[in-house]
C-alpha positions in Angstrom: 0.1 -0.6 0.2 0.9 3.5 0.1 3.7 5.0 2.2 1.2 6.9 3.8 -1.8 4.4 3.3 -3.8 2.8 6.2 -1.6 0.0 6.0 1.7 1.4 6.8 -0.1 4.2 9.1 -0.9 0.8 11.3 2.3 -0.1 11.6 3.8 3.2 12.2 5.9 2.5 15.6 4.6 4.2 18.3 8.1 5.4 19.7 8.5 7.1 16.2 5.3 8.7 16.4 5.5 9.8 20.1 9.3 11.1 19.2 7.9 13.2 16.5 4.9 14.7 18.3 7.5 15.8 21.3 10.4 16.4 19.2 7.8 18.8 17.0 6.6 20.7 20.4 10.0 21.1 21.8 12.7 22.3 18.7 10.0 23.1 15.6 7.6 24.8 18.8 9.8 26.9 20.2 12.2 28.1 16.5 9.0 28.6 14.7 6.6 29.5 17.3 8.1 30.4 21.2 11.2 32.9 19.9 9.0 35.1 17.2 6.1 35.3 20.1 9.3 36.3 22.3 10.8 38.8 19.5 7.9 40.6 18.9 4.8 39.5 21.3 3.2 39.1 18.2 1.9 42.6 18.2 1.3 44.8 14.6 4.3 46.7 14.0 4.3 48.9 10.8 3.8 46.9 7.8 7.5 45.9 6.1 8.5 49.0 3.7 4.8 50.3 4.3 3.3 47.9 2.2 -0.2 46.2 3.2 0.3 44.1 1.5 3.4 42.0 3.2 1.0 41.2 6.0 -1.5 38.9 3.0 2.2 37.7 2.1 3.2 36.5 5.2 0.1 35.0 5.9 0.1 32.8 2.9 3.7 32.2 3.3 3.1 30.7 6.7 0.2 28.7 5.6 1.3 27.2 2.9 4.4 26.1 4.6 2.0 24.4 7.4 0.8 21.3 5.1 4.5 20.8 3.8 6.1 20.5 7.6 3.3 18.2 8.1 4.2 16.0 5.5 7.7 16.4 6.3 7.0 14.7 10.0 4.2 11.9 8.3 7.1 11.0 6.2 10.1 10.4 9.0 7.4 8.6 10.9 5.6 6.0 8.5 7.9 6.0 5.5 11.3 6.7 7.5 9.8 4.4 10.6 11.8 7.4 12.7 11.9 11.0 13.9 13.5 14.3 12.8 15.2 14.5 15.9 19.0 13.2 15.6 18.7 11.1 18.7 15.8 8.9 17.1 16.5 9.2 13.1 15.0 7.3 10.6 15.4 3.6 9.5 15.4 4.2 6.1 16.0 7.5 4.0 13.2 9.4 3.4 12.6 10.4 -0.4 8.6 10.5 -0.6 6.4 13.4 -0.3 7.5 16.6 -0.4 11.1 15.1 -0.2 10.8 14.4 -4.1 11.3 18.0 -4.5 13.7 18.9 -1.9 15.9 17.5 0.5 15.3 20.1 3.0 11.7 20.5 3.6 11.4 21.0 6.5 14.0 23.6 7.4 12.3 25.3 4.7 9.0 25.4 6.1 10.4 26.6 9.4 12.2 29.6 7.8 9.3 30.2 5.5 6.8 30.0 8.8 9.3 32.5 10.5 9.3 34.7 7.9 6.0 34.7 7.3 5.1 35.9 10.9 7.7 38.3 10.1 6.4 39.7 7.1 2.7 39.7 8.7 3.6 41.5 11.9 5.8 43.9 10.4 8.9 42.5 12.3 12.3 43.1 11.4 13.6 41.6 14.3 11.8 38.3 13.4 13.0 38.7 10.0 16.2 39.2 11.0 15.6 35.7 13.0 14.6 33.9 10.1 18.0 35.0 8.6 20.3 33.2 11.3 17.9 30.2 11.7 18.6 29.8 7.6 21.9 30.1 8.2 21.9 27.9 11.2 20.2 25.1 9.5 22.8 25.2 6.5 25.4 24.7 8.5 23.9 22.1 10.4 23.4 20.4 7.2 26.5 21.2 5.3 28.7 19.8 8.2 26.2 17.4 10.6 23.1 16.3 8.6 24.6 15.5 5.3 27.8 13.6 6.3 25.4 11.7 8.5 23.0 10.6 6.0 26.0 9.6 3.9 27.8 7.5 6.4 24.4 5.7 6.8 22.7 5.4 3.9 25.9 5.6 1.3 25.3 5.1 -2.7 21.3 5.0 -1.8 21.2 9.1 -0.3 24.4 10.0 -3.0 21.8 9.1 -5.7 19.2 11.1 -4.0 21.4 13.8 -3.7 22.3 13.9 -7.8 18.5 13.7 -8.2 17.1 16.3 -6.0 18.2 19.9 -4.5 19.3 21.0 -1.1 17.5 24.3 -0.5 15.6 25.1 -4.2 12.6 22.7 -4.6 11.9 21.4 -8.2 8.8 21.4 -9.6 7.4 18.4 -10.8 8.7 14.7 -11.5 9.0 11.8 -8.8 12.6 10.8 -7.7 
């Protein structure tokens, strides 16, 4: 059955489900929601560049990123049979769903949600934070995540890297 189908869902390990929920609440929850709240109080400031349209763009960016982030999480549980947390990684390389278009959909979704809040609330502080998070994610991917995945999954990961870009999503087609 489909990797996201009912049969697979019934076989998803409880450890992966609970681990992903806890990880998401603690790490992405803090990075994507708590810190932007602490930076802005989620209070409206003047729109970025004085353009009211930036609020709509920000809301749209946030809302579009949410289902992509959800797909990223679900893929780790049902396809990878693990979590996004480095302490409980997936057993299998995750390449389906949003991973067919970009290798780092969780990081991109998180950055989009943070930047969306910056635009929506008119907060330059949140936008600067989004930029810093993006740099941090890039460094983590380059120096930890990719070497770890190369060691763990070898040729399978190398082939995936040749087919799917790291940061700029490719449109259409399957891996």
